[in-house]
N, C-alpha and C positions, 0 to 999 in steps of 0.2 A: 172423782167428781161426776155427778150425773150429767148426761148429755145436754139436757135443757139448761142446767145451770152453767155448763161450760159455754154454751152458745150465748147466754146473757153476758157472761164475763168477756167473751170475745167481742160482742157488739159494743159493750161499754168501752173496751180498750180501743176499738176502731173509732168510736166517736171522739174519744180524747185525742187520738192521733190526728183525726180529721180536723178538729178545731185548732189544734196546734199548728197543723200544716197551713190552714187558712190565715192564722195570725202571722206565721212566718212569712207567707207570701205578701201579706199586707205591709209588713215592715220593710221587706225587700223592695217592693214596688215603690213605696214612698221614698226609699233611699235613692231611687233613680228618678224621682220626680213625677211619678204617675200614680193615680189612685189604685188601690188594691181591690181584690174581689169583694171584700166586705163593704168597703165604701161605695163601690160601683153599684152593688146590689141594693144597698140602703137608699141610694139616690133615686132608684127607679120606683120607689113607692109613690113619689110625687113628681119627679122630673121625667121627661120623655125617655122611654126605654130604648136600648140599643136594638132590641129585637122583640117586638110584641108577639110575633109568632111563637117564639120559644116560651114566653110566659103563658100564653094560652095553651100551648101543648103541655106544659107542666101542670096547669090547673086541670086539664082534661084527665091526666093520669090520676090526680087526686079524686076526681069525681067517681072513679070506680068503687070507692068506699062508701058512697052515698046512695040513698034510694032515688028512684026516678023523680019524685016530687022535690027532693032536696037538690037534685042536679038542675032542674029547671029554675029553682030559686037562685042557685049559685051562678048559673050562666046569665040569668036576667040581671042580677046585681052587678056582675062584672061588666056586662055591656052597658048598663045604665051609668056606672061610674066612669067608664071610658068616654061615653057620650058627653058627660059633664066636663071632663078634662079637655076633650076635643073642642067643645064650644068655648071654654075659657081660654084656651091657647089661640083659637081662631080669633077671638075678640081682642086678645092682647097682641096679635101679630107675630106670635112665636111659632116655631115648627110644630106641626101636629104629628102625633104618634099614638098608637093604641097599645095597651098592655098593662097599664097601671091597675085597671080594674081586676084583671086576672090575679095579679100579685096580691092586691089588697084582700080579695076574697079568699085566697089561699091562706094568708096570714090570719084572717078572721076565723077560718075553720080550725086553725091551730088553737086559737083562744077558746073557741067553743068546745073543742075536745078536752081541754084542761078544766074548764069551768062548768060545763054542762053535761059532760058524758062521764060514765064510770065503767070500770071493768073492761070487758072485751070490746064494747063499743068504742071506748076511749082509745084503746090500743089500736084498733083497726083504723080509726080516723087519723090518729097520729102517724101511723105507718103511711097512709095515703099522702098526708101533708109532707112528711119527711121525704117521700119519693119525689114529690113535685119540687121541693126546695133543693134536694140534691141535684136534680137535673139542672135547675137554674144556677146553683152554685158551681156545678161542674163547668157550665158554659163560661161563667165569669172567671173561674180559675184558669180555664184555657186561654182566655184573652190576656190575662196577666202573664201567664207563662210565655206567650208569644212576644209580649213587650220585653220581657226579661231576656229572651234569646237574642233579640235584636240588639240589645244594649250591652250584653255580656259576651257575645260571640262575634267579634269584628271580622274574623276569617271564616270563609265557608269552604266546603269540600265538594263543590259541584263538579270540578274537573275530574275527580276520582270516579264519581257516580256516572258521569257522562262517558268516561272511558270504558267503565264496566258495561255500560249499556250497549256498546258495540257488539258484545257477545249475544245480546238479545235482539239485535237488528234495529236498534234505535227506535223503539216503538212510539215514543212521544213525537218524533218527527213524522213518522208514517201516519199516526192518528191525527196529527195536526193538519196534514194535507187532506185527509179524508173529511174531517169536520168542515174545513173551508169549502170543500167541494159540495157539501150538503146545503150550503147557503144559509140564509137567515133562519129558516124554520128549524133545521137541525141544531143550529147554535142556540136558539132560544129554548128548545126543549131540554137540551143537555144542561144549559145554564140554570134553568129552573130546578131540575132534579138535583144539581150540585148544591145550590143554595138552600133548597127546602128539604135537606136531608132529614130534619126532624119530623116532617110530615109522614114520610114512609115509616119512620121508627114508631111514631105514635099509633099509626094504623095497626101495625103488628103487635105492639104492646097492648093496645086495647083489646085485641082478640085474645091474647093470652090472659088478660086480667078481667075478662068479661063476667066471670062468675064470682068475683070477690064479694060484691054486696050480698049475693044470695048465700054463699058458703061461709061468709064472715071470716075469711082468711085469705092471705095472699099465697100464690103458688110458690113452691120452693125456689124455682129458678125461672127467670124471665129476662126479656131483652134489656130492660132498663139496667139490670145489674151489670151485664156485659158492657153496655154503653158507658156507664160510670167508671168502670175499671179501665177501659180503654182511654177515656179522657183523663184519668188520673195518672196513668203510667206513661202514656204516649209522649206528652210534652217533655218528660224527663229525658227521653231518647234524643230529642232535638238538641239538648244541651251537649250531648256527647258527640252527635253527628250532625252538625249544622249544615243545612242545604237550603237554597232558595228556589230552585226549580229552573227548567230550561228557558222559559219565556223571559226570565229575569237575567240569568247568567249568560244566555246565548241569544237573547232577543231584544227587540226595541224597547220593551218595557223596563229593561234594566238601566237604560240611559247610559250615563258615563261609566257606570260600574260594570256593564256587560263586557264580556271578552270581545264579542262581535255580534252583528245582527244576522244570525244564521237560522234561527228557528222560524218556521218549520221546513224551509226549503232546502237547506244545506246541512247535512249532519256535521257535527263538530269534528275537526281533524284529529287524528291520533298524535299524541306527543307524550311528553313527560308530565303527568298531572301534578299539581301542587295546590296548596291552599291559597285562596285568593280573597282580597279584602272586598267588603260590600258595605252598603250604607248602614246607618245606625238605627233605622226604623222599620226595615222589612223583616218580618218574622222568618226565622230559619226553620220552617215547619214542613219539610218534605220527607224526611227519613225517620220513621216509616210514613207512608201515606195513611193518615187517620181517616180521611174520607173513604178510602178503600176498606180500611179496617171496619168502620161503622157499617158500610154497605154490605160487607161480608157477614157481619153479625145479623143484619136485617134478613139477608138471604137464609142463613142457617135457621133462624127462629121462625121464618115463614114456612118452613118445610112441613110442619105438622098442621098447618091450617087448611082451609078449603082451597079449591083449585084457583079461585080468583086471588087469594092471598099469596099462593105460591107463585103465580104469574107476576104479581106485584113485586115480590121479593127478587125474582129473577130480573125483571125489568130494571129495578132500582140498582142492582149490582152492575148490570151491563151498561146502563146509562151513566152511572158514576165512574166506571172505568173509562168510558168514552170521554167524559168531561175532564177527568184528571189528566189523562194523556193528551186528548185533543185540544185542550186549551193551554197546554204547556205548563201546567202546574206541577207535574211530577214526571220523573223518569220511570222507565219500566222496572228498574231495580227497586224503587220505592214501593211499587205495587206488590211485588213478591214479598217484600218484608212486611207490608201491611197485612197480607193474607196470613202469613205465618204468625204474626203478632196476635191477630184475633183468634185464630184456631187454638193457639196455646192458652190464651186467657179463658176461652170458653171451656177448654178441657180442664183447666185448673179449678174453675168455679164449680163445675159438675163433680170433679173429683173431691172437692172440699165437702160438698153436700153428701157424698157417700163415705165420708170418714177417711179420705185420703187412701183409698184402696190402692193396692200395688199397681194395677193396670193403668188407672188414670194418672197416678203420680209419675210413673215412668214415661207416659206419653207427654205429660206436661213438661217434664225435664228434657225430654228429647226435643220438643218444640222450642224450648228456651235455648238449647244448644244450637239448633239449626238457625234460629234467629241471630244468635251471636256470630255464628260462622258466616252468615250472609253479610253482616255488617263488616266483619274483619276482612272478608274477601273483597268487598267493594273498596275498602281503604288501602289494603296492602297488596292485593293481587289483581288490581284493575287492569294493568297493562298485560298481564299474562292471560286474563280472561278475553281481552280484546284481540290479542295476538292469535288465540286459538278459539275462535267463536264456535266452531263445530263441536268443540269439547266443552268450553266454558258455559255457553248458553244452555245446552241440555242438562248440565250438572246443576245449574241454578234452578231450572224448572223442576227437575227431578227431586231436588232437596225440598222444594216447596210442596210438590205433589205428595211426597212421602208423609209429610205432616198431615196434609188433608186426608189422605187415604187412611192413616192411622186413626184419625178422629172419626171418620165415617164408620169404620169397623167397630171402634170402641163404643160410639154412641148407639149403634144398632144393638149391641149387647146390653148396654145400660137400659135402653128402652124396653127390653124384654125382662129386666130384673127390677123389682120394686126397690125403692130406697130403704136402707137399713132402718128398721123401726117404724116404717110407714104403715098407716092403717089403710087397708084396701077400701077404695071408694066404690059405691055402686055405680054401674054403668048408666050413663045419661044419653038421652037422644041427642043427636048432633044438632048444634045450633050455629050455623055458619054466619049468621048475621052479627055485625059488630055493635058494641054498645055505643 
């Protein structure tokens, strides 16, 4: 089978699996009495969105497939629609929120692509719309997964992770005290970075996709692909390893379900860890840390940009790590798992683009093995890790570093070798500005 035809078949199969997955999630969530991703997204065409920032970020990704004139028209239409919705809600006394305009414009572009475009122009615009809608659907799918983890996993494994974290020096407790010492300014900066993760991602993605309208094609690999795969696979790990985080399991935010009010002043005492019950509405979304995973992806993809973009990627990663640990949302063990998770996915995606060559395939398999070993060690060897921190801690860090080092070396070789079957492109003058 020719390579182009094989890719078409693969993407068709992926589309069928994706739709089936969304339908299955919709049915499962309705079984537990909550709206699924399809219903939640359909409501946001007219009802107040949960996050207008995400909808505008998604529309911005679609705009890379349009000309500058079309972009101004699309943005103006989205803002105008949102203004009308805002005035109507304000007059009715209901909560005001923006974002409906961005979603409506994105859907309208899909209709235009089908009815008014042909050939390559239609394909390009549909890819842009699909990219935007995938980002939005991924967000809604994540929310649904979190609801399901809370309702189907009554027992959490925080005691195991907290015990293993002794081998790493209890970094969440250390970072929590540091963040508190920085005062309101430090907390606000970290909180903004943590919440607005999509902003950093869109800036990097726009740089990578800045030439789509001119070249009439999307690059083979870009940040949005990695983001979507992380969001698709990550919540599944939550079902296997449910954890709520130190500020809930060991802090005042956990209320009656917390073991004690220890975070961040007093590290948890060592003992025999066991699964503990927790409430039925808090997401079990700690292992691995997907915020760390996404921030790591931003950092990786910013490395080929101009200096300002590289600094942005580094800042976003450091600030996200500070927030995840300093606000008590994650344990240090979650962070290591999140890094390995992202690097493994990034390796697999790039290896796929190169026809699953031996080098990339072996590294992806190695990353998957290390990730599995990390989770198993947290669950079954936590006491041994805590009892020998001088050995357990370095081993955990070295295992993570080995995956990162393998990716850095492999990526450097890939960057010097063109993709199989790729047509060499003429060199262009550097264009550091963002679209």
